[in-house]
PDB file with one MODEL, atoms N, CA, C and O in Angstrom:
MODEL        1
ATOM      1  N   UNK A   1     -13.583   3.700 -23.068  1.00  0.00           N
ATOM      2  CA  UNK A   1     -12.270   3.701 -22.448  1.00  0.00           C
ATOM      3  C   UNK A   1     -11.253   3.269 -23.501  1.00  0.00           C
ATOM      4  O   UNK A   1     -11.450   2.280 -24.207  1.00  0.00           O
ATOM      5  N   UNK A   2     -10.196   4.006 -23.587  1.00  0.00           N
ATOM      6  CA  UNK A   2      -9.075   3.665 -24.453  1.00  0.00           C
ATOM      7  C   UNK A   2      -8.138   2.741 -23.681  1.00  0.00           C
ATOM      8  O   UNK A   2      -7.752   3.048 -22.553  1.00  0.00           O
ATOM      9  N   UNK A   3      -7.776   1.618 -24.282  1.00  0.00           N
ATOM     10  CA  UNK A   3      -6.865   0.675 -23.644  1.00  0.00           C
ATOM     11  C   UNK A   3      -5.596   0.602 -24.482  1.00  0.00           C
ATOM     12  O   UNK A   3      -5.651   0.334 -25.682  1.00  0.00           O
ATOM     13  N   UNK A   4      -4.457   0.841 -23.847  1.00  0.00           N
ATOM     14  CA  UNK A   4      -3.170   0.827 -24.532  1.00  0.00           C
ATOM     15  C   UNK A   4      -2.224  -0.138 -23.845  1.00  0.00           C
ATOM     16  O   UNK A   4      -2.295  -0.331 -22.631  1.00  0.00           O
ATOM     17  N   UNK A   5      -1.341  -0.742 -24.618  1.00  0.00           N
ATOM     18  CA  UNK A   5      -0.278  -1.565 -24.058  1.00  0.00           C
ATOM     19  C   UNK A   5       1.020  -0.775 -24.175  1.00  0.00           C
ATOM     20  O   UNK A   5       1.346  -0.266 -25.247  1.00  0.00           O
ATOM     21  N   UNK A   6       1.754  -0.672 -23.082  1.00  0.00           N
ATOM     22  CA  UNK A   6       3.023   0.049 -23.064  1.00  0.00           C
ATOM     23  C   UNK A   6       4.035  -0.803 -22.327  1.00  0.00           C
ATOM     24  O   UNK A   6       3.682  -1.555 -21.419  1.00  0.00           O
ATOM     25  N   UNK A   7       5.277  -0.688 -22.713  1.00  0.00           N
ATOM     26  CA  UNK A   7       6.373  -1.382 -22.043  1.00  0.00           C
ATOM     27  C   UNK A   7       7.121  -0.399 -21.152  1.00  0.00           C
ATOM     28  O   UNK A   7       6.941   0.814 -21.256  1.00  0.00           O
ATOM     29  N   UNK A   8       7.962  -0.936 -20.276  1.00  0.00           N
ATOM     30  CA  UNK A   8       8.775  -0.100 -19.396  1.00  0.00           C
ATOM     31  C   UNK A   8       9.529   0.925 -20.238  1.00  0.00           C
ATOM     32  O   UNK A   8      10.155   0.588 -21.243  1.00  0.00           O
ATOM     33  N   UNK A   9       9.456   2.190 -19.804  1.00  0.00           N
ATOM     34  CA  UNK A   9      10.129   3.280 -20.494  1.00  0.00           C
ATOM     35  C   UNK A   9       9.285   3.944 -21.568  1.00  0.00           C
ATOM     36  O   UNK A   9       9.631   5.028 -22.039  1.00  0.00           O
ATOM     37  N   UNK A  10       8.190   3.320 -21.962  1.00  0.00           N
ATOM     38  CA  UNK A  10       7.303   3.918 -22.960  1.00  0.00           C
ATOM     39  C   UNK A  10       6.301   4.828 -22.265  1.00  0.00           C
ATOM     40  O   UNK A  10       6.105   4.738 -21.053  1.00  0.00           O
ATOM     41  N   UNK A  11       5.673   5.697 -23.034  1.00  0.00           N
ATOM     42  CA  UNK A  11       4.765   6.671 -22.434  1.00  0.00           C
ATOM     43  C   UNK A  11       3.567   6.920 -23.330  1.00  0.00           C
ATOM     44  O   UNK A  11       3.509   6.475 -24.477  1.00  0.00           O
ATOM     45  N   UNK A  12       2.607   7.651 -22.762  1.00  0.00           N
ATOM     46  CA  UNK A  12       1.471   8.171 -23.512  1.00  0.00           C
ATOM     47  C   UNK A  12       1.391   9.663 -23.222  1.00  0.00           C
ATOM     48  O   UNK A  12       1.855  10.125 -22.180  1.00  0.00           O
ATOM     49  N   UNK A  13       0.810  10.403 -24.132  1.00  0.00           N
ATOM     50  CA  UNK A  13       0.626  11.844 -23.973  1.00  0.00           C
ATOM     51  C   UNK A  13      -0.871  12.120 -23.893  1.00  0.00           C
ATOM     52  O   UNK A  13      -1.646  11.622 -24.709  1.00  0.00           O
ATOM     53  N   UNK A  14      -1.269  12.911 -22.911  1.00  0.00           N
ATOM     54  CA  UNK A  14      -2.665  13.328 -22.754  1.00  0.00           C
ATOM     55  C   UNK A  14      -2.711  14.823 -23.028  1.00  0.00           C
ATOM     56  O   UNK A  14      -2.056  15.611 -22.345  1.00  0.00           O
ATOM     57  N   UNK A  15      -3.488  15.205 -24.032  1.00  0.00           N
ATOM     58  CA  UNK A  15      -3.502  16.602 -24.435  1.00  0.00           C
ATOM     59  C   UNK A  15      -2.126  16.992 -24.943  1.00  0.00           C
ATOM     60  O   UNK A  15      -1.441  16.188 -25.576  1.00  0.00           O
ATOM     61  N   UNK A  16      -1.723  18.218 -24.669  1.00  0.00           N
ATOM     62  CA  UNK A  16      -0.415  18.704 -25.103  1.00  0.00           C
ATOM     63  C   UNK A  16       0.603  18.748 -23.973  1.00  0.00           C
ATOM     64  O   UNK A  16       1.793  18.940 -24.226  1.00  0.00           O
ATOM     65  N   UNK A  17       0.155  18.573 -22.716  1.00  0.00           N
ATOM     66  CA  UNK A  17       1.046  18.870 -21.599  1.00  0.00           C
ATOM     67  C   UNK A  17       1.205  17.756 -20.566  1.00  0.00           C
ATOM     68  O   UNK A  17       1.974  17.918 -19.618  1.00  0.00           O
ATOM     69  N   UNK A  18       0.510  16.642 -20.716  1.00  0.00           N
ATOM     70  CA  UNK A  18       0.588  15.593 -19.706  1.00  0.00           C
ATOM     71  C   UNK A  18       1.196  14.337 -20.322  1.00  0.00           C
ATOM     72  O   UNK A  18       0.734  13.845 -21.351  1.00  0.00           O
ATOM     73  N   UNK A  19       2.241  13.831 -19.672  1.00  0.00           N
ATOM     74  CA  UNK A  19       2.890  12.613 -20.128  1.00  0.00           C
ATOM     75  C   UNK A  19       2.862  11.588 -19.003  1.00  0.00           C
ATOM     76  O   UNK A  19       3.194  11.898 -17.858  1.00  0.00           O
ATOM     77  N   UNK A  20       2.465  10.370 -19.338  1.00  0.00           N
ATOM     78  CA  UNK A  20       2.441   9.264 -18.387  1.00  0.00           C
ATOM     79  C   UNK A  20       3.457   8.239 -18.890  1.00  0.00           C
ATOM     80  O   UNK A  20       3.350   7.736 -20.008  1.00  0.00           O
ATOM     81  N   UNK A  21       4.448   7.939 -18.037  1.00  0.00           N
ATOM     82  CA  UNK A  21       5.536   7.038 -18.407  1.00  0.00           C
ATOM     83  C   UNK A  21       5.462   5.783 -17.548  1.00  0.00           C
ATOM     84  O   UNK A  21       5.278   5.867 -16.334  1.00  0.00           O
ATOM     85  N   UNK A  22       5.604   4.622 -18.174  1.00  0.00           N
ATOM     86  CA  UNK A  22       5.685   3.360 -17.427  1.00  0.00           C
ATOM     87  C   UNK A  22       7.112   3.249 -16.900  1.00  0.00           C
ATOM     88  O   UNK A  22       8.059   3.109 -17.673  1.00  0.00           O
ATOM     89  N   UNK A  23       7.257   3.311 -15.580  1.00  0.00           N
ATOM     90  CA  UNK A  23       8.581   3.238 -14.958  1.00  0.00           C
ATOM     91  C   UNK A  23       9.003   1.814 -14.674  1.00  0.00           C
ATOM     92  O   UNK A  23      10.194   1.501 -14.681  1.00  0.00           O
ATOM     93  N   UNK A  24       8.038   0.952 -14.425  1.00  0.00           N
ATOM     94  CA  UNK A  24       8.379  -0.425 -14.145  1.00  0.00           C
ATOM     95  C   UNK A  24       7.154  -1.256 -13.842  1.00  0.00           C
ATOM     96  O   UNK A  24       6.076  -0.734 -13.560  1.00  0.00           O
ATOM     97  N   UNK A  25       7.344  -2.564 -13.907  1.00  0.00           N
ATOM     98  CA  UNK A  25       6.291  -3.513 -13.576  1.00  0.00           C
ATOM     99  C   UNK A  25       6.900  -4.540 -12.627  1.00  0.00           C
ATOM    100  O   UNK A  25       7.892  -5.192 -12.953  1.00  0.00           O
ATOM    101  N   UNK A  26       6.293  -4.676 -11.447  1.00  0.00           N
ATOM    102  CA  UNK A  26       6.764  -5.629 -10.438  1.00  0.00           C
ATOM    103  C   UNK A  26       5.575  -6.473 -10.009  1.00  0.00           C
ATOM    104  O   UNK A  26       4.737  -6.016  -9.231  1.00  0.00           O
ATOM    105  N   UNK A  27       5.495  -7.695 -10.507  1.00  0.00           N
ATOM    106  CA  UNK A  27       4.339  -8.539 -10.211  1.00  0.00           C
ATOM    107  C   UNK A  27       3.098  -7.929 -10.821  1.00  0.00           C
ATOM    108  O   UNK A  27       3.046  -7.675 -12.024  1.00  0.00           O
ATOM    109  N   UNK A  28       2.088  -7.694  -9.981  1.00  0.00           N
ATOM    110  CA  UNK A  28       0.860  -7.082 -10.487  1.00  0.00           C
ATOM    111  C   UNK A  28       0.798  -5.576 -10.234  1.00  0.00           C
ATOM    112  O   UNK A  28      -0.274  -4.976 -10.309  1.00  0.00           O
ATOM    113  N   UNK A  29       1.947  -4.964  -9.934  1.00  0.00           N
ATOM    114  CA  UNK A  29       2.028  -3.523  -9.680  1.00  0.00           C
ATOM    115  C   UNK A  29       2.743  -2.830 -10.832  1.00  0.00           C
ATOM    116  O   UNK A  29       3.846  -3.214 -11.220  1.00  0.00           O
ATOM    117  N   UNK A  30       2.103  -1.816 -11.365  1.00  0.00           N
ATOM    118  CA  UNK A  30       2.697  -1.004 -12.427  1.00  0.00           C
ATOM    119  C   UNK A  30       3.069   0.343 -11.821  1.00  0.00           C
ATOM    120  O   UNK A  30       2.230   0.996 -11.199  1.00  0.00           O
ATOM    121  N   UNK A  31       4.317   0.764 -11.995  1.00  0.00           N
ATOM    122  CA  UNK A  31       4.749   2.074 -11.495  1.00  0.00           C
ATOM    123  C   UNK A  31       4.714   3.062 -12.650  1.00  0.00           C
ATOM    124  O   UNK A  31       5.308   2.833 -13.703  1.00  0.00           O
ATOM    125  N   UNK A  32       4.007   4.166 -12.431  1.00  0.00           N
ATOM    126  CA  UNK A  32       3.841   5.192 -13.449  1.00  0.00           C
ATOM    127  C   UNK A  32       4.470   6.492 -12.995  1.00  0.00           C
ATOM    128  O   UNK A  32       4.431   6.823 -11.810  1.00  0.00           O
ATOM    129  N   UNK A  33       5.042   7.222 -13.913  1.00  0.00           N
ATOM    130  CA  UNK A  33       5.513   8.574 -13.668  1.00  0.00           C
ATOM    131  C   UNK A  33       4.623   9.521 -14.458  1.00  0.00           C
ATOM    132  O   UNK A  33       4.303   9.250 -15.616  1.00  0.00           O
ATOM    133  N   UNK A  34       4.225  10.613 -13.853  1.00  0.00           N
ATOM    134  CA  UNK A  34       3.318  11.548 -14.510  1.00  0.00           C
ATOM    135  C   UNK A  34       3.947  12.926 -14.511  1.00  0.00           C
ATOM    136  O   UNK A  34       4.267  13.480 -13.460  1.00  0.00           O
ATOM    137  N   UNK A  35       4.119  13.471 -15.704  1.00  0.00           N
ATOM    138  CA  UNK A  35       4.609  14.843 -15.842  1.00  0.00           C
ATOM    139  C   UNK A  35       3.435  15.695 -16.293  1.00  0.00           C
ATOM    140  O   UNK A  35       2.837  15.446 -17.340  1.00  0.00           O
ATOM    141  N   UNK A  36       3.111  16.707 -15.490  1.00  0.00           N
ATOM    142  CA  UNK A  36       1.984  17.582 -15.787  1.00  0.00           C
ATOM    143  C   UNK A  36       2.307  18.978 -15.271  1.00  0.00           C
ATOM    144  O   UNK A  36       3.129  19.132 -14.368  1.00  0.00           O
ATOM    145  N   UNK A  37       1.662  19.999 -15.842  1.00  0.00           N
ATOM    146  CA  UNK A  37       1.862  21.357 -15.322  1.00  0.00           C
ATOM    147  C   UNK A  37       1.455  21.436 -13.855  1.00  0.00           C
ATOM    148  O   UNK A  37       0.614  20.665 -13.394  1.00  0.00           O
ATOM    149  N   UNK A  38       2.053  22.367 -13.129  1.00  0.00           N
ATOM    150  CA  UNK A  38       1.779  22.507 -11.698  1.00  0.00           C
ATOM    151  C   UNK A  38       0.312  22.827 -11.411  1.00  0.00           C
ATOM    152  O   UNK A  38      -0.185  22.519 -10.328  1.00  0.00           O
ATOM    153  N   UNK A  39      -0.384  23.441 -12.367  1.00  0.00           N
ATOM    154  CA  UNK A  39      -1.784  23.802 -12.135  1.00  0.00           C
ATOM    155  C   UNK A  39      -2.733  22.627 -12.363  1.00  0.00           C
ATOM    156  O   UNK A  39      -3.943  22.774 -12.187  1.00  0.00           O
ATOM    157  N   UNK A  40      -2.208  21.465 -12.751  1.00  0.00           N
ATOM    158  CA  UNK A  40      -3.027  20.271 -12.952  1.00  0.00           C
ATOM    159  C   UNK A  40      -2.852  19.352 -11.746  1.00  0.00           C
ATOM    160  O   UNK A  40      -1.745  18.896 -11.461  1.00  0.00           O
ATOM    161  N   UNK A  41      -3.939  19.086 -11.046  1.00  0.00           N
ATOM    162  CA  UNK A  41      -3.874  18.179  -9.905  1.00  0.00           C
ATOM    163  C   UNK A  41      -3.813  16.747 -10.395  1.00  0.00           C
ATOM    164  O   UNK A  41      -4.547  16.362 -11.304  1.00  0.00           O
ATOM    165  N   UNK A  42      -2.932  15.956  -9.789  1.00  0.00           N
ATOM    166  CA  UNK A  42      -2.823  14.538 -10.095  1.00  0.00           C
ATOM    167  C   UNK A  42      -2.968  13.789  -8.772  1.00  0.00           C
ATOM    168  O   UNK A  42      -2.147  13.942  -7.867  1.00  0.00           O
ATOM    169  N   UNK A  43      -4.014  12.982  -8.671  1.00  0.00           N
ATOM    170  CA  UNK A  43      -4.290  12.226  -7.444  1.00  0.00           C
ATOM    171  C   UNK A  43      -4.616  10.784  -7.780  1.00  0.00           C
ATOM    172  O   UNK A  43      -5.117  10.479  -8.862  1.00  0.00           O
ATOM    173  N   UNK A  44      -4.320   9.895  -6.827  1.00  0.00           N
ATOM    174  CA  UNK A  44      -4.845   8.540  -6.948  1.00  0.00           C
ATOM    175  C   UNK A  44      -6.362   8.630  -6.839  1.00  0.00           C
ATOM    176  O   UNK A  44      -6.887   9.520  -6.170  1.00  0.00           O
ATOM    177  N   UNK A  45      -7.070   7.707  -7.498  1.00  0.00           N
ATOM    178  CA  UNK A  45      -8.527   7.791  -7.531  1.00  0.00           C
ATOM    179  C   UNK A  45      -9.141   7.781  -6.139  1.00  0.00           C
ATOM    180  O   UNK A  45     -10.089   8.522  -5.878  1.00  0.00           O
ATOM    181  N   UNK A  46      -8.609   6.943  -5.229  1.00  0.00           N
ATOM    182  CA  UNK A  46      -9.212   6.871  -3.894  1.00  0.00           C
ATOM    183  C   UNK A  46      -9.032   8.180  -3.134  1.00  0.00           C
ATOM    184  O   UNK A  46      -9.893   8.551  -2.336  1.00  0.00           O
ATOM    185  N   UNK A  47      -7.932   8.881  -3.367  1.00  0.00           N
ATOM    186  CA  UNK A  47      -7.728  10.194  -2.738  1.00  0.00           C
ATOM    187  C   UNK A  47      -8.670  11.221  -3.350  1.00  0.00           C
ATOM    188  O   UNK A  47      -9.272  12.021  -2.635  1.00  0.00           O
ATOM    189  N   UNK A  48      -8.798  11.197  -4.681  1.00  0.00           N
ATOM    190  CA  UNK A  48      -9.713  12.104  -5.377  1.00  0.00           C
ATOM    191  C   UNK A  48     -11.141  11.920  -4.867  1.00  0.00           C
ATOM    192  O   UNK A  48     -11.839  12.897  -4.598  1.00  0.00           O
ATOM    193  N   UNK A  49     -11.572  10.660  -4.734  1.00  0.00           N
ATOM    194  CA  UNK A  49     -12.930  10.386  -4.253  1.00  0.00           C
ATOM    195  C   UNK A  49     -13.123  10.864  -2.818  1.00  0.00           C
ATOM    196  O   UNK A  49     -14.189  11.382  -2.487  1.00  0.00           O
ATOM    197  N   UNK A  50     -12.118  10.702  -1.959  1.00  0.00           N
ATOM    198  CA  UNK A  50     -12.216  11.170  -0.576  1.00  0.00           C
ATOM    199  C   UNK A  50     -12.322  12.689  -0.523  1.00  0.00           C
ATOM    200  O   UNK A  50     -13.112  13.231   0.251  1.00  0.00           O
ATOM    201  N   UNK A  51     -11.533  13.377  -1.339  1.00  0.00           N
ATOM    202  CA  UNK A  51     -11.602  14.845  -1.393  1.00  0.00           C
ATOM    203  C   UNK A  51     -12.980  15.282  -1.867  1.00  0.00           C
ATOM    204  O   UNK A  51     -13.590  16.182  -1.290  1.00  0.00           O
ATOM    205  N   UNK A  52     -13.465  14.634  -2.929  1.00  0.00           N
ATOM    206  CA  UNK A  52     -14.782  14.980  -3.482  1.00  0.00           C
ATOM    207  C   UNK A  52     -15.879  14.758  -2.451  1.00  0.00           C
ATOM    208  O   UNK A  52     -16.774  15.591  -2.306  1.00  0.00           O
ATOM    209  N   UNK A  53     -15.815  13.637  -1.733  1.00  0.00           N
ATOM    210  CA  UNK A  53     -16.814  13.336  -0.711  1.00  0.00           C
ATOM    211  C   UNK A  53     -16.770  14.362   0.423  1.00  0.00           C
ATOM    212  O   UNK A  53     -17.813  14.835   0.872  1.00  0.00           O
ATOM    213  N   UNK A  54     -15.566  14.705   0.886  1.00  0.00           N
ATOM    214  CA  UNK A  54     -15.431  15.706   1.955  1.00  0.00           C
ATOM    215  C   UNK A  54     -15.960  17.063   1.506  1.00  0.00           C
ATOM    216  O   UNK A  54     -16.619  17.756   2.281  1.00  0.00           O
ATOM    217  N   UNK A  55     -15.682  17.446   0.277  1.00  0.00           N
ATOM    218  CA  UNK A  55     -16.186  18.719  -0.236  1.00  0.00           C
ATOM    219  C   UNK A  55     -17.703  18.711  -0.318  1.00  0.00           C
ATOM    220  O   UNK A  55     -18.360  19.699   0.011  1.00  0.00           O
ATOM    221  N   UNK A  56     -18.252  17.584  -0.762  1.00  0.00           N
ATOM    222  CA  UNK A  56     -19.706  17.482  -0.862  1.00  0.00           C
ATOM    223  C   UNK A  56     -20.345  17.578   0.523  1.00  0.00           C
ATOM    224  O   UNK A  56     -21.347  18.273   0.692  1.00  0.00           O
ATOM    225  N   UNK A  57     -19.781  16.891   1.512  1.00  0.00           N
ATOM    226  CA  UNK A  57     -20.311  16.950   2.879  1.00  0.00           C
ATOM    227  C   UNK A  57     -20.189  18.355   3.446  1.00  0.00           C
ATOM    228  O   UNK A  57     -21.109  18.842   4.103  1.00  0.00           O
ATOM    229  N   UNK A  58     -19.067  19.006   3.199  1.00  0.00           N
ATOM    230  CA  UNK A  58     -18.862  20.360   3.731  1.00  0.00           C
ATOM    231  C   UNK A  58     -19.843  21.345   3.103  1.00  0.00           C
ATOM    232  O   UNK A  58     -20.270  22.296   3.758  1.00  0.00           O
ATOM    233  N   UNK A  59     -20.199  21.127   1.850  1.00  0.00           N
ATOM    234  CA  UNK A  59     -21.096  22.074   1.176  1.00  0.00           C
ATOM    235  C   UNK A  59     -22.532  21.955   1.654  1.00  0.00           C
ATOM    236  O   UNK A  59     -23.333  22.856   1.405  1.00  0.00           O
ATOM    237  N   UNK A  60     -22.883  20.865   2.335  1.00  0.00           N
ATOM    238  CA  UNK A  60     -24.254  20.687   2.811  1.00  0.00           C
ATOM    239  C   UNK A  60     -24.410  21.025   4.288  1.00  0.00           C
ATOM    240  O   UNK A  60     -25.526  21.009   4.808  1.00  0.00           O
ATOM    241  N   UNK A  61     -23.308  21.330   4.975  1.00  0.00           N
ATOM    242  CA  UNK A  61     -23.378  21.648   6.399  1.00  0.00           C
ATOM    243  C   UNK A  61     -23.676  23.133   6.591  1.00  0.00           C
ATOM    244  O   UNK A  61     -23.276  23.975   5.788  1.00  0.00           O
ATOM    245  N   UNK A  62     -24.374  23.423   7.656  1.00  0.00           N
ATOM    246  CA  UNK A  62     -24.646  24.812   8.024  1.00  0.00           C
ATOM    247  C   UNK A  62     -23.425  25.338   8.765  1.00  0.00           C
ATOM    248  O   UNK A  62     -22.984  24.732   9.742  1.00  0.00           O
ATOM    249  N   UNK A  63     -22.875  26.463   8.307  1.00  0.00           N
ATOM    250  CA  UNK A  63     -21.650  26.968   8.948  1.00  0.00           C
ATOM    251  C   UNK A  63     -21.896  27.422  10.387  1.00  0.00           C
ATOM    252  O   UNK A  63     -22.958  27.955  10.708  1.00  0.00           O
ATOM    253  N   UNK A  64     -20.914  27.207  11.235  1.00  0.00           N
ATOM    254  CA  UNK A  64     -20.947  27.661  12.617  1.00  0.00           C
ATOM    255  C   UNK A  64     -20.396  29.086  12.611  1.00  0.00           C
ATOM    256  O   UNK A  64     -19.183  29.286  12.547  1.00  0.00           O
ATOM    257  N   UNK A  65     -21.287  30.072  12.678  1.00  0.00           N
ATOM    258  CA  UNK A  65     -20.890  31.478  12.556  1.00  0.00           C
ATOM    259  C   UNK A  65     -19.951  31.906  13.673  1.00  0.00           C
ATOM    260  O   UNK A  65     -19.072  32.739  13.452  1.00  0.00           O
ATOM    261  N   UNK A  66     -20.120  31.352  14.869  1.00  0.00           N
ATOM    262  CA  UNK A  66     -19.234  31.708  15.979  1.00  0.00           C
ATOM    263  C   UNK A  66     -17.790  31.293  15.658  1.00  0.00           C
ATOM    264  O   UNK A  66     -16.858  32.070  15.866  1.00  0.00           O
ATOM    265  N   UNK A  67     -17.614  30.081  15.156  1.00  0.00           N
ATOM    266  CA  UNK A  67     -16.275  29.610  14.792  1.00  0.00           C
ATOM    267  C   UNK A  67     -15.696  30.426  13.636  1.00  0.00           C
ATOM    268  O   UNK A  67     -14.509  30.751  13.631  1.00  0.00           O
ATOM    269  N   UNK A  68     -16.537  30.752  12.663  1.00  0.00           N
ATOM    270  CA  UNK A  68     -16.064  31.554  11.527  1.00  0.00           C
ATOM    271  C   UNK A  68     -15.632  32.943  11.979  1.00  0.00           C
ATOM    272  O   UNK A  68     -14.606  33.455  11.531  1.00  0.00           O
ATOM    273  N   UNK A  69     -16.412  33.548  12.863  1.00  0.00           N
ATOM    274  CA  UNK A  69     -16.059  34.878  13.360  1.00  0.00           C
ATOM    275  C   UNK A  69     -14.749  34.848  14.143  1.00  0.00           C
ATOM    276  O   UNK A  69     -13.931  35.760  14.022  1.00  0.00           O
ATOM    277  N   UNK A  70     -14.550  33.805  14.940  1.00  0.00           N
ATOM    278  CA  UNK A  70     -13.287  33.667  15.671  1.00  0.00           C
ATOM    279  C   UNK A  70     -12.130  33.491  14.696  1.00  0.00           C
ATOM    280  O   UNK A  70     -11.054  34.056  14.887  1.00  0.00           O
ATOM    281  N   UNK A  71     -12.359  32.709  13.657  1.00  0.00           N
ATOM    282  CA  UNK A  71     -11.328  32.450  12.663  1.00  0.00           C
ATOM    283  C   UNK A  71     -10.891  33.757  11.991  1.00  0.00           C
ATOM    284  O   UNK A  71      -9.701  33.976  11.764  1.00  0.00           O
ATOM    285  N   UNK A  72     -11.843  34.604  11.681  1.00  0.00           N
ATOM    286  CA  UNK A  72     -11.540  35.860  11.010  1.00  0.00           C
ATOM    287  C   UNK A  72     -11.340  37.027  11.973  1.00  0.00           C
ATOM    288  O   UNK A  72     -11.178  38.169  11.544  1.00  0.00           O
ATOM    289  N   UNK A  73     -11.352  36.740  13.268  1.00  0.00           N
ATOM    290  CA  UNK A  73     -11.071  37.775  14.267  1.00  0.00           C
ATOM    291  C   UNK A  73     -12.173  38.815  14.396  1.00  0.00           C
ATOM    292  O   UNK A  73     -11.907  39.946  14.805  1.00  0.00           O
ATOM    293  N   UNK A  74     -13.379  38.461  14.062  1.00  0.00           N
ATOM    294  CA  UNK A  74     -14.494  39.403  14.146  1.00  0.00           C
ATOM    295  C   UNK A  74     -15.274  39.157  15.417  1.00  0.00           C
ATOM    296  O   UNK A  74     -15.359  38.033  15.912  1.00  0.00           O
ATOM    297  N   UNK A  75     -15.843  40.235  15.934  1.00  0.00           N
ATOM    298  CA  UNK A  75     -16.722  40.107  17.088  1.00  0.00           C
ATOM    299  C   UNK A  75     -18.130  39.852  16.601  1.00  0.00           C
ATOM    300  O   UNK A  75     -18.562  40.383  15.577  1.00  0.00           O
ATOM    301  N   UNK A  76     -18.839  39.026  17.356  1.00  0.00           N
ATOM    302  CA  UNK A  76     -20.185  38.674  16.971  1.00  0.00           C
ATOM    303  C   UNK A  76     -21.112  39.862  17.199  1.00  0.00           C
ATOM    304  O   UNK A  76     -21.090  40.496  18.254  1.00  0.00           O
ATOM    305  N   UNK A  77     -21.921  40.147  16.194  1.00  0.00           N
ATOM    306  CA  UNK A  77     -22.907  41.249  16.291  1.00  0.00           C
ATOM    307  C   UNK A  77     -24.255  40.666  16.693  1.00  0.00           C
ATOM    308  O   UNK A  77     -24.693  39.649  16.154  1.00  0.00           O
ATOM    309  N   UNK A  78     -24.897  41.318  17.636  1.00  0.00           N
ATOM    310  CA  UNK A  78     -26.214  40.855  18.103  1.00  0.00           C
ATOM    311  C   UNK A  78     -27.306  41.690  17.518  1.00  0.00           C
ATOM    312  O   UNK A  78     -28.482  41.452  17.795  1.00  0.00           O
TER     313      UNK A  78
ENDMDL
END
């Protein structure tokens, strides 16, 4: 892990297109601004982990074909 010290208004660059700026420090809370291309997802870690967990659970479930057919407007074939 790379550890850097930055002051308010200073930033770091990740790759060529992502900039993280320290916007402020209030007590033990650091406010960051992140500039990244629209195709790069930026999430808080707890949100990222929840999405990953939901995707993992969804990938192990057996699909309900009746619900899928209704969703796509198809009639069930017997």
